[in-house]
C-alpha angles and dihedrals in degrees: 000000000000122000096258094051091043094056095039092051088052100049103032098067090059091050092047089061091046099251091140108006091217141004143174126204146181130193122182125187103183105303094343105100128181118191124179148150135197139179133025141278086270146275113346093013116091094188106130122232111243133186088259094052114124121241134187099245096190110183095012079079088075099073092044094056090040089062089056087055090048090057088055089052088051095054094043096248089118131032124194092229096046117111109246092221087087087072100016107043088170087075096053121114095014126198118213127208113250088217116024090215095041134087118313094232095056099090145142129206118275110258092224143357123281109255133207087251091055091055095048092045092047090240099118091114103257132083145072114330108207090197095055138059115288127276099000128202099294098046089043090055092048088052090051089051091055106265118133110252104169135057116338114294108161098189095057103072126080125239117296098262093051091042091052093047089054093050089049091055095067129067124250118259092219138016115274110275093012104103142013110242121179133245109345092081090057090054090049089048090061091057091044093051092049095048094043091050094042096233138086113280096249090056094047092048092049094047098045104032119003101047097043089052097043092242093161096161099051123096149112092284133352115310121235112284095017102085094108090063095063117074131182122294122229138217117237115287115254092197093262127126096261138049126222119227117239094186129001123228090258093043138099096335098043095093137025113281127230088236114042097212112218090191102059113343109107133101118204147150135243090252093053092046090049090054087053092047093046090056091053093043089051092056098264099314126120124226092266093051098261111147107228098172131006122254089238095057092040091055092049092046097050100045122095108272104155134038151336093258133172097033092315098303100100143042139183128247127185100319103333143062125269125197115227097182135028109274126228087248092057103259107142133226108274094039114130136192136084147250133236124219093220086068115284140120134182123174134161126203103196094186093055095034088236127152122180127186127173123173123185135180096228130080122239116252093225140007086276116085118258119255097267090061094054090048091047093055093046089054095043092051097043121094101208139051120306120289109225088224092066106025100080146010 
């Protein structure tokens, strides 16, 4: 079975049963590339999903914005050891909770300043602790103060300066550098990149990443003239006869947000994400030979720097995940990328020359990927024809 048929026969049975209603995918093994799409925008909408359909990529946003930060490391604008208070004075003179689950006013001084490296490594001291109760005292307080603390909702947060002032008004949960905490650091990174570069984040991202790579369908909201390519997004199926919409086609991503969220705010396509992945797989160089990021920074960014995470099989680099052991689904140690809980995955295995991308229009029901994602990766990483045990629900 060829690569295209192998991947299609894996994903399409899940879509046929409506879990998810639609998906697009791309798998590249060296120069062998399989691209496909199946399903529709959802119940009551017969619009077919195509490879150029737009998807809300949620946390796959993180590596894309991280690359913009890497370019600032390359040109000397940022330095991993530099205190971020130079650009983010709201994070100067931090107080740290004595007990991360205790009262917010029981604090001690931070032992040191938060650095650029802390932000990229998600060790600045604030964020989602997967080992503790959600959302915890600090994130609960940020939610009370008006910052979005749940699934992606781009229109809910205030403009970056107000957002940053609010984050600066709460203590850290942990000392800088002490613990990996998810997500909030990526949001902070977006503000840091914009202020360090001296332009709004969408402009910096376009200039340094999107435009050089020809990613014409990627942005914080749907670009002019592309609205018909984004359909509704759906909550996980509960096995019942109907699906519940999470976001309509003309919803949260239909217009630019006040706060361009570097943690989960982008829409994109499989083709755009493949252009991004090809650049990384090629050592930081685009198809036309433009160097986007240096080999030195790329190597530093994609090595294990934090962890172990995920039961000792994963780590975190500078803004993206890194596998440290071969996964049950076949992804090898050294692979890097990330997943998005709205239904997206992008990983690169540089040793095998493998790129895998799957975008779906249905949210996961838990932090663990839904079944189609596990089956997709087993198929993408396997060499032979599809195994019936993993090619369908």
